[in-house]
Each structure stands twice: as C-alpha cells, then as structure tokens.
C-alpha positions in Angstrom: -21.9 25.4 3.6 -23.7 22.2 4.7 -27.4 22.1 5.6 -26.5 21.9 9.3 -24.8 25.3 9.0 -21.2 24.0 9.1 -18.9 26.0 6.8 -16.3 23.6 5.4 -14.7 26.0 3.0 -14.4 29.8 2.9 -12.6 32.3 0.6 -10.8 29.6 -1.3 -9.1 30.8 -4.5 -6.7 28.7 -6.5 -5.7 27.8 -10.0 -4.0 24.8 -11.4 -2.4 24.7 -14.9 -2.1 21.8 -17.3 0.6 19.3 -16.2 0.8 20.7 -12.7 0.7 18.6 -9.5 -0.7 20.4 -6.4 -0.9 19.0 -2.9 -3.3 20.1 -0.2 -1.9 20.0 3.3 -3.8 20.7 6.5 -5.2 19.4 9.8 -8.1 17.1 10.0 -11.4 18.9 9.2 -9.7 21.7 7.3 -11.6 20.8 4.1 -9.0 18.8 2.2 -11.6 16.3 1.1 -14.4 18.8 0.6 -12.5 20.9 -1.9 -11.8 18.0 -4.4 -15.5 17.0 -4.1 -16.4 20.5 -5.2 -14.0 20.3 -8.0 -15.4 17.1 -9.5 -19.0 18.1 -8.9 -19.9 15.6 -6.1 -20.5 18.5 -3.8 -22.0 21.8 -5.1 -20.5 24.9 -3.6 -22.9 27.3 -1.9 -21.4 30.1 -3.9 -18.4 30.8 -6.1 -17.1 29.2 -9.3 -15.4 26.0 -10.3 -13.9 26.5 -13.8 -12.6 24.0 -16.3 -12.1 25.2 -19.9 -13.9 28.4 -19.1 -17.0 26.5 -18.0 -18.4 26.9 -14.5 -19.5 23.6 -13.0 -21.7 25.4 -10.6 -24.0 26.4 -13.5 -24.3 23.0 -15.1 -27.4 20.9 -15.0 -27.1 17.3 -13.9 -26.7 15.8 -17.4 -23.9 18.3 -18.3 -22.3 17.7 -14.9 -22.1 13.9 -15.6 -20.5 14.7 -18.9 -18.0 16.9 -17.2 -17.1 14.1 -14.7 -15.8 12.1 -17.7 -12.9 14.4 -17.7 -12.2 14.2 -14.0 -11.4 11.1 -11.8 -11.0 10.6 -8.1 -8.6 8.2 -6.4 -10.3 7.3 -3.1 -8.3 6.6 0.1 -10.5 3.5 0.7 -9.5 2.1 -2.8 -13.2 1.3 -3.8 -12.1 -1.9 -5.6 -14.5 -4.7 -6.3 -13.1 -7.6 -4.3 -14.4 -10.4 -6.5 -12.9 -8.9 -9.7 -9.3 -9.3 -10.6 -6.8 -6.4 -10.6 -7.1 -6.2 -14.4 -10.9 -6.2 -14.3 -11.0 -3.4 -11.7 -8.7 -1.3 -13.9 -10.5 -1.9 -17.1 -13.8 -0.6 -15.5 -12.2 2.7 -16.0 -13.0 2.2 -19.7 -16.7 1.9 -19.1 -17.2 5.5 -19.9 -16.0 4.9 -23.5 -18.5 2.0 -24.0 -22.1 1.9 -25.2 -24.8 0.5 -22.9 -24.8 -3.1 -24.2 -21.0 -3.5 -24.1 -21.0 -2.1 -20.6 -23.8 -4.5 -19.5 -21.9 -7.5 -20.9 -18.6 -6.3 -19.5 -17.0 -6.7 -22.9 -13.9 -4.8 -23.9 -12.0 -4.9 -27.1 -8.3 -5.4 -27.5 -7.5 -1.7 -27.4 -9.2 -1.2 -24.0 -7.5 -4.3 -22.6 -4.1 -3.1 -23.7 -4.7 0.3 -22.0 -5.6 -1.5 -18.8 -2.5 -3.7 -18.9 -0.2 -0.7 -19.6 -1.8 1.1 -16.6 -1.0 -1.8 -14.3 2.5 -2.0 -15.6 3.0 1.7 -14.8 2.2 1.1 -11.1 4.3 -2.1 -11.1 1.3 -4.5 -10.7 1.4 -6.4 -13.9 2.4 -9.6 -12.1 -0.9 -9.4 -10.1 -3.2 -8.7 -13.0 -5.2 -11.9 -12.6 -5.2 -11.8 -8.8 -8.6 -11.1 -7.1 -8.6 -7.6 -5.5 -9.7 -9.0 -2.1 -6.5 -11.1 -2.0 -4.1 -8.2 -2.7 -2.0 -6.8 0.1 -2.6 -3.5 1.8 0.1 -1.9 -0.4 -1.0 -3.5 -3.7 -4.6 -2.3 -3.5 -3.8 1.4 -3.7 -1.6 0.7 -6.7 -4.6 -0.8 -8.5 -6.7 2.1 -7.4 -4.2 4.4 -9.0 -4.0 2.4 -12.2 -7.8 2.7 -12.8 -7.8 6.5 -13.5 -4.7 6.1 -15.6 -6.7 3.7 -17.8 -9.5 6.2 -17.9 -7.1 8.8 -19.4 -8.9 11.7 -17.7 -7.7 15.3 -18.0 -7.8 15.8 -14.2 -7.0 13.3 -11.4 -8.0 14.2 -7.9 -6.8 12.0 -5.0 -7.2 11.6 -1.2 -3.9 10.4 0.2 -3.4 7.9 -2.6 0.0 6.6 -1.5 -0.6 6.5 2.3 -0.8 2.7 2.3 1.9 1.7 -0.2 4.1 -1.2 0.9 7.1 0.5 2.6 8.5 -1.4 5.6 11.2 -1.0 8.1 12.5 -4.4 9.1 15.2 -6.2 11.0 16.8 -8.7 8.7 17.9 -12.1 9.9 21.5 -12.4 8.7 24.5 -14.8 9.3 24.3 -18.6 9.3 20.8 -18.6 10.8 19.5 -16.2 8.1 21.1 -18.3 5.4 19.5 -21.5 6.8 16.0 -19.8 6.9 16.4 -18.4 3.4 17.5 -21.8 2.0 14.4 -23.4 3.5 12.2 -20.7 2.0 13.8 -21.0 -1.4 12.9 -24.7 -1.3 9.4 -24.5 0.0 8.2 -21.0 -0.9 10.5 -19.6 -3.7 8.1 -16.8 -4.6 8.3 -15.3 -1.1 12.0 -16.0 -0.8 12.6 -13.9 -3.9 10.1 -11.3 -2.7 11.9 -10.3 0.4 14.6 -11.5 2.9 13.8 -13.3 6.2 12.9 -10.6 8.7 10.7 -9.2 11.4 8.8 -6.0 10.8 9.5 -2.9 12.9 7.2 -0.5 11.1 4.7 -0.8 8.3 4.3 2.3 6.0 7.4 4.1 7.2 7.8 7.6 5.8 8.8 7.5 2.1 11.1 10.5 2.4 13.6 11.9 4.8 15.9 8.9 4.7 18.6 10.7 6.8 16.0 11.4 9.5 14.8 7.8 9.5 18.4 6.7 9.8 18.9 8.9 12.9 15.7 7.4 14.4 16.9 3.8 13.7 20.3 4.5 15.2 18.6 6.0 18.2 16.5 2.9 18.7 19.3 0.4 18.1 22.0 2.3 20.0 23.2 -0.9 21.8 23.7 -4.6 20.9 20.4 -6.5 20.8 20.1 -10.3 20.7 16.8 -12.2 20.4 16.3 -15.9 20.0 14.6 -17.8 17.1 12.5 -20.7 18.3 10.1 -23.2 16.5 7.6 -22.9 13.7 4.0 -22.0 14.4 0.9 -21.2 12.3 -1.2 -18.1 12.5 -4.9 -18.8 12.8 -5.7 -16.3 10.0 -7.1 -16.5 6.5 -3.7 -17.3 5.0 -2.5 -19.7 7.7 1.0 -18.1 7.7 3.8 -20.3 8.9 6.3 -18.4 11.0 9.2 -18.7 13.4 8.6 -17.4 16.9 11.0 -14.9 18.3 11.9 -15.3 22.0 13.7 -13.3 24.6 12.4 -10.1 23.1 12.8 -7.7 26.0 15.6 -5.8 24.4 13.8 -5.8 21.1 10.6 -4.4 22.7 12.7 -1.6 24.2 14.2 -0.8 20.8 10.7 -0.6 19.3 9.7 1.8 22.0 12.7 4.0 21.3 12.0 3.8 17.6 8.4 5.2 18.0 9.3 7.6 20.7 12.2 9.1 18.8 12.0 12.8 17.9 13.5 12.8 14.3 10.3 11.4 12.6 6.8 10.7 13.7 6.0 7.0 13.1 2.2 6.5 13.4 0.2 3.5 14.4 2.7 1.7 16.6 2.0 -2.0 16.5 2.4 -4.4 19.4 2.3 -7.6 17.5 4.0 -10.9 18.4 7.5 -10.8 17.0 7.9 -13.4 14.2 9.8 -14.3 11.1 7.5 -15.4 8.2 8.4 -18.7 6.5 5.4 -19.3 4.2 2.8 -16.5 3.9 -0.1 -18.3 2.2 0.1 -21.9 3.3 -3.7 -22.4 3.3 -3.9 -22.5 -0.5 -1.1 -25.1 -0.7 -2.2 -28.6 -1.7 0.8 -30.0 0.2 0.0 -28.2 3.4 0.4 -31.2 5.7 3.8 -32.1 4.1 4.7 -28.4 4.4 3.9 -28.5 8.1 6.1 -31.5 8.6 8.9 -29.9 6.7 8.7 -26.8 8.8 10.0 -28.8 11.8 13.4 -28.6 10.1 13.4 -24.9 11.2 13.0 -25.5 14.9 16.2 -23.5 15.5 16.5 -22.5 19.1 19.3 -20.2 17.9 20.5 -16.8 19.0 19.8 -13.9 16.6 22.2 -10.9 17.0 20.1 -8.1 15.4 22.7 -6.2 13.3 20.9 -5.2 10.0 17.9 -2.9 9.6 16.5 -2.4 6.1 14.1 0.1 4.6 12.1 -1.8 1.9 9.7 -0.8 -0.8 7.6 -3.1 -3.0 8.6 -2.6 -6.6 7.0 -5.0 -9.0 6.9 -8.5 -7.6 9.5 -8.0 -4.9 10.8 -5.6 -2.3 13.9 -3.6 -2.9 16.0 -2.0 -0.2 15.9 1.8 -0.3 18.5 1.9 2.5 20.3 -0.6 4.8 22.0 0.2 8.1 24.3 -1.8 10.2 23.6 -1.3 13.9 
C-alpha cells in the first residue's frame, strides 16, 4: 500500500522455480510493475514475504538488501542506456558489481569481463553494433542492448517490464519488379550496408505482433483484397538528424485505404497507427557521409515517375545486421 492509501497489490501468492519463465499479464494499473519492484527490493511490501533461498527480503536491512540485489536484475522498458557510451560499454557496466571501488571509478575491465560482455551482445545479435553509441541505435536495437546487460551480470533472477515490446519487427510493402531492381541496384552502389540490411520498401506497421502469423496473414489479405497501384516519384531529403534520402510515393489514395483496412481489421489489434508520408528509403544516414553533395546529385538518377503495382507484403525481423523475412505474402 502506498502512502496515499492506494493498494497496488493484495493477496498475491506465487512461486517461481529455478529455470522457469513466468509472464504477468493484466490491464494497466493491475500491479504488473509493482510486483517486480517488490521482488527486487525497490519497493518494500506493506506486509507479507518475498523469499529467495529461504531469506525474506522484507526483513533485510539496507546493506543486506543491496547485497541481495546483486542476484537480481531488472530490464527496464525505457532501456536506461547511457547514450554517450557504446553498446559494449553499456553492457559491460553490468560487471561493475564484480569490481572493487578503484577499478569501477576508472571504468577498467579485464579481458574476462570484456569477453562476457561481447558474448552477451552476440546472444542478442548485436555484436555488429558493439562500438556504436547507444544514442545512435535504432528503436529495436536499444532493447537488445538492454537485455544483453543483465546477461553479462550473470544474475540468478532477471525481472523485465515488456522487454521485447520495441524489437525491430516490421510489416512492409516491398518494391518488386523492374522498378524494385533499379532501386536496389542504386542502393547497392551508394549504400551497400542498407541494401544488404533490407529490401526497398515502404513500412505499413512498426512492431507488428511477433506471433500469430496466420492471423496477421488474414489481416494483410483483408487490407489488400484488391489490386493497388501507387507511383514512385523523385528523391527528397528528410529534415531530420540523419538526413534520410527517400523516394516519394504518389497517388496513394488506394494505399491509404489499405492502411485503414489493415488497422481496422478484426483478426489482430495493431496499435499506434502511423499516418506518415509514404516513402521508400534510399540512404538512411546521409548526414554522416563525406560525399553528401555527390550523393545528392547521384540521387537524381532515381527520379523514376514510375507505376508501382503493390503485390508483395513481407513480415521482417531484425536478426544480427540485417532483416529476415518471417513471412512473405503475394497480394
């Protein structure tokens, strides 16, 4: 019970054995976040017991409670990464509890600790981004690093608040045919990393459900139940931090209707419907390119003014340094 009298949890009784994975499911305000905070000692229960190895956390003093927390870690939904540190440095902070004061102060880790951090990044398929600053990672890469950190800590208990809610899983319309081949050839020449990472496309839904593929297929076929053709125009540049170069998509009335049917379908609930400007990314991070002006001139080669019959929908997940298709549907 909180000081204002609000009772967040009542008559909760549960046990979790070694090696078990338990999920808490409930509506907003049901206490899903309060219960883990009680388990790791961040919130002291008004009454009851929280047992680990026959020791009740509710009876521990502050020093003993800090020692207990060395056995428990929490993966936060907000990631809690240090933006100026690299992915590897964020993960290796999980080893600070195994250091003495001076080593921690100097942020010095021996080879054994570094190897544990690298293996943890590898387990979440983020080894290729080990030296990338955390504030430059994508919305799907940050939670992977946040998951790798407790793996490096090698704790006995890991608690998490929706740790995979923001992983990179996308539902996209792929540009195929001669037009798609032309765009891909240009990307392979001027941005080969992104060309290998994923095909030319426009995104229909970020963070689509990671399960129920058959239900997602029904939703897709409900949305694209008739022939849809858009038009690809000229290259433009987003006024954002990365100065993304993209192809505009024109004549999108039918595509807009398909998006409405996709989000209004009854097979799955797709949250957070975006109403962005339809586009096909050509170069994601052009701002960091030393040849930016030459790149802008080269982009005029992609002034297509070409019809795009939308016939392929793909369900992509980021695995390692590229996206892989979990499913592909012809519509």
